[in-house]
KOLTIGU-593957 format. One record per residue (C-alpha): residue number from 1; x negated, y negated, z; residue in one letter. Coordinates in nm, 4 decimals. Layout:
// residues N
<NUM <X Y Z> "A">
...
This chain:
// residues 170
<1 <-1.2572 2.9262 3.2557> "M">
<2 <-1.4523 2.8056 2.9557> "E">
<3 <-1.3708 3.1143 2.7536> "S">
<4 <-1.0011 3.0746 2.8361> "L">
<5 <-1.0018 2.7161 2.7084> "Q">
<6 <-1.1950 2.8219 2.4001> "L">
<7 <-0.9510 3.1018 2.3272> "S">
<8 <-0.6580 2.8613 2.3648> "Q">
<9 <-0.8170 2.6167 2.1205> "V">
<10 <-0.8860 2.8954 1.8712> "L">
<11 <-0.5303 3.0257 1.9048> "A">
<12 <-0.3903 2.6774 1.8431> "D">
<13 <-0.6126 2.6294 1.5391> "L">
<14 <-0.5167 2.9706 1.4075> "S">
<15 <-0.1473 2.8909 1.4485> "N">
<16 <-0.1964 2.5672 1.2584> "L">
<17 <-0.3813 2.7535 0.9865> "G">
<18 <-0.6777 2.5224 1.0267> "A">
<19 <-0.9312 2.7695 1.1629> "A">
<20 <-1.1381 2.9701 0.9203> "E">
<21 <-1.1778 3.3259 1.0533> "P">
<22 <-1.5545 3.3198 1.0020> "E">
<23 <-1.5888 2.9880 1.1855> "A">
<24 <-1.3703 3.1106 1.4708> "A">
<25 <-1.5779 3.4278 1.4958> "A">
<26 <-1.8963 3.2197 1.5032> "A">
<27 <-1.7606 3.0079 1.7885> "I">
<28 <-1.6541 3.3140 1.9850> "V">
<29 <-1.9871 3.4857 1.9238> "N">
<30 <-2.1777 3.1743 2.0321> "A">
<31 <-2.0082 3.1941 2.3695> "N">
<32 <-2.1063 3.5581 2.4395> "L">
<33 <-2.4085 3.6390 2.6575> "P">
<34 <-2.7492 3.6801 2.4908> "I">
<35 <-2.7537 4.0577 2.5418> "I">
<36 <-2.4398 4.1036 2.3387> "Q">
<37 <-2.5631 3.8753 2.0584> "T">
<38 <-2.8405 4.1240 1.9735> "D">
<39 <-2.5777 4.3937 1.9293> "L">
<40 <-2.3652 4.1587 1.7202> "L">
<41 <-2.6627 4.0756 1.4959> "K">
<42 <-2.7198 4.4449 1.4288> "N">
<43 <-2.3491 4.4860 1.3552> "D">
<44 <-2.3593 4.1726 1.1372> "A">
<45 <-2.6482 4.3170 0.9295> "H">
<46 <-2.4593 4.6410 0.8804> "A">
<47 <-2.1382 4.4603 0.7890> "S">
<48 <-2.3189 4.2174 0.5552> "S">
<49 <-2.4265 4.5152 0.3434> "Q">
<50 <-2.0616 4.6092 0.3181> "Q">
<51 <-1.7900 4.3704 0.2052> "Q">
<52 <-1.7559 4.0954 0.4711> "P">
<53 <-1.4119 4.1018 0.6303> "R">
<54 <-1.2834 3.9037 0.9252> "P">
<55 <-1.1885 4.0966 1.2344> "S">
<56 <-0.8216 4.1843 1.2674> "S">
<57 <-0.7843 3.9717 1.5810> "G">
<58 <-0.9017 3.6599 1.4008> "L">
<59 <-0.6851 3.6814 1.0909> "R">
<60 <-0.4661 3.3894 1.0107> "R">
<61 <-0.1068 3.3811 1.1187> "A">
<62 <0.0294 3.3752 0.7612> "W">
<63 <-0.0734 3.6546 0.5306> "S">
<64 <-0.0063 3.4450 0.2190> "S">
<65 <-0.2469 3.1805 0.3408> "E">
<66 <-0.5216 3.4295 0.4223> "A">
<67 <-0.5456 3.5293 0.0565> "A">
<68 <-0.5741 3.1672 -0.0612> "M">
<69 <-0.9119 3.0001 -0.0823> "Q">
<70 <-0.9337 2.6579 0.0857> "P">
<71 <-0.8842 2.3631 -0.1491> "K">
<72 <-1.1149 2.0648 -0.1499> "F">
<73 <-1.0521 1.7120 -0.2756> "D">
<74 <-1.2931 1.5062 -0.4868> "K">
<75 <-1.4661 1.3754 -0.1751> "M">
<76 <-1.5458 1.7297 -0.0606> "G">
<77 <-1.2967 1.7270 0.2264> "R">
<78 <-1.0916 2.0382 0.2935> "R">
<79 <-0.7221 2.0022 0.2172> "I">
<80 <-0.5086 2.1574 0.4884> "L">
<81 <-0.1850 2.3098 0.3663> "I">
<82 <0.0641 2.4034 0.6331> "S">
<83 <0.3512 2.6356 0.5602> "S">
<84 <0.6942 2.5318 0.6800> "P">
<85 <0.8231 2.6733 1.0053> "K">
<86 <1.1902 2.7234 1.0735> "S">
<87 <1.3435 2.4285 1.2505> "G">
<88 <1.0491 2.1978 1.1883> "S">
<89 <1.0242 1.8798 0.9894> "A">
<90 <0.6989 1.9823 0.8203> "A">
<91 <0.8303 1.9112 0.4713> "N">
<92 <0.9680 1.5689 0.5629> "S">
<93 <0.6250 1.4043 0.5614> "T">
<94 <0.3951 1.4002 0.2621> "P">
<95 <0.0694 1.5900 0.2980> "G">
<96 <-0.2749 1.5331 0.1564> "T">
<97 <-0.2419 1.4459 -0.2127> "P">
<98 <-0.3210 1.7242 -0.4568> "Q">
<99 <-0.6247 1.6751 -0.6849> "P">
<100 <-0.4010 1.5981 -0.9837> "S">
<101 <-0.2252 1.3225 -0.7901> "N">
<102 <-0.5490 1.1946 -0.6409> "Y">
<103 <-0.6550 1.0206 -0.9634> "D">
<104 <-0.3151 0.8542 -0.9898> "D">
<105 <-0.3344 0.7392 -0.6293> "D">
<106 <-0.6859 0.6044 -0.6775> "L">
<107 <-0.5814 0.4217 -0.9933> "E">
<108 <-0.2741 0.2811 -0.8184> "R">
<109 <-0.4883 0.1639 -0.5258> "A">
<110 <-0.7346 -0.0061 -0.7616> "N">
<111 <-0.4479 -0.1754 -0.9449> "T">
<112 <-0.2960 -0.2939 -0.6171> "L">
<113 <-0.6311 -0.4349 -0.5040> "M">
<114 <-0.6727 -0.6189 -0.8358> "A">
<115 <-0.3206 -0.7610 -0.8062> "L">
<116 <-0.3909 -0.8638 -0.4479> "Y">
<117 <-0.7063 -1.0490 -0.5609> "D">
<118 <-0.5113 -1.2229 -0.8381> "I">
<119 <-0.2413 -1.3200 -0.5887> "R">
<120 <-0.5028 -1.4635 -0.3514> "A">
<121 <-0.6568 -1.6691 -0.6342> "K">
<122 <-0.3145 -1.7985 -0.7392> "L">
<123 <-0.2341 -1.8933 -0.3799> "K">
<124 <-0.5633 -2.0777 -0.3546> "Q">
<125 <-0.4950 -2.2589 -0.6822> "Q">
<126 <-0.1412 -2.3360 -0.5647> "D">
<127 <-0.2741 -2.4788 -0.2399> "N">
<128 <-0.5358 -2.6915 -0.4150> "S">
<129 <-0.2787 -2.8101 -0.6727> "S">
<130 <-0.0357 -2.8929 -0.3943> "L">
<131 <-0.3032 -3.0885 -0.2079> "M">
<132 <-0.3937 -3.2828 -0.5248> "R">
<133 <-0.0260 -3.3605 -0.5862> "A">
<134 <0.0129 -3.4842 -0.2270> "R">
<135 <-0.2946 -3.7048 -0.2657> "E">
<136 <-0.1528 -3.8534 -0.5868> "K">
<137 <0.1855 -3.9149 -0.4228> "I">
<138 <0.0206 -4.0799 -0.1215> "N">
<139 <-0.1924 -4.2988 -0.3491> "A">
<140 <0.1157 -4.3993 -0.5517> "L">
<141 <0.3103 -4.4772 -0.2320> "A">
<142 <0.0227 -4.6950 -0.1041> "Q">
<143 <0.0073 -4.8763 -0.4381> "R">
<144 <0.3830 -4.9410 -0.4295> "Q">
<145 <0.3630 -5.0673 -0.0717> "Q">
<146 <0.0735 -5.2955 -0.1645> "A">
<147 <0.2680 -5.4253 -0.4657> "Q">
<148 <0.5802 -5.4890 -0.2558> "Q">
<149 <0.3693 -5.6648 0.0068> "F">
<150 <0.2061 -5.8787 -0.2637> "A">
<151 <0.5482 -5.9709 -0.4125> "E">
<152 <0.6781 -6.0628 -0.0676> "L">
<153 <0.3710 -6.2795 -0.0048> "N">
<154 <0.4168 -6.4516 -0.3424> "M">
<155 <0.7838 -6.5265 -0.2653> "K">
<156 <0.6933 -6.6687 0.0748> "K">
<157 <0.4141 -6.8771 -0.0741> "A">
<158 <0.6412 -7.0162 -0.3479> "E">
<159 <0.9159 -7.0884 -0.0961> "E">
<160 <0.6714 -7.2778 0.1231> "M">
<161 <0.5454 -7.4721 -0.1756> "R">
<162 <0.9019 -7.5712 -0.2717> "R">
<163 <0.9838 -7.6641 0.0849> "N">
<164 <0.6720 -7.8765 0.1106> "R">
<165 <0.7669 -8.1040 -0.1792> "Y">
<166 <1.1367 -8.1299 -0.1163> "S">
<167 <1.2661 -8.4352 0.0547> "F">
<168 <1.5889 -8.4651 0.2426> "P">
<169 <1.8645 -8.6467 0.0586> "K">
<170 <2.0229 -8.9346 0.2233> "V">
């Protein structure tokens, strides 16, 4: 059962073009009994003296892709390149950026981060400026209310003073 699942996984990876033939062979060979591994080691020594070639059963699905060496990005990760299949939307989504575009993308990301930081600082300054303006407006409103209250008190006091000294006419 295990070998069936393993073969299905390897077949899926091979169809996707993601499985290296040598890695797939290593996985298959790791699953064989110990007796057969001794025979495989002897065969591996004999084949290592010759030019190493993957077995015909483990070749990739696309012959054009088998001749290509895997590409790596600047971080050392392998770039997977899938070839389009008929009736699929493989070309509708962008893939891993090519090394030439990687620098542009990194520069664009750095620029966007710098702009985001500037925007955050401006928002903070806007908020603090807005709070200061509100405080000034509130202080001015309190001063105006106090002044109006003082004027009203002065009018009442003067009216009372006038009323105190006025006598009714007969």
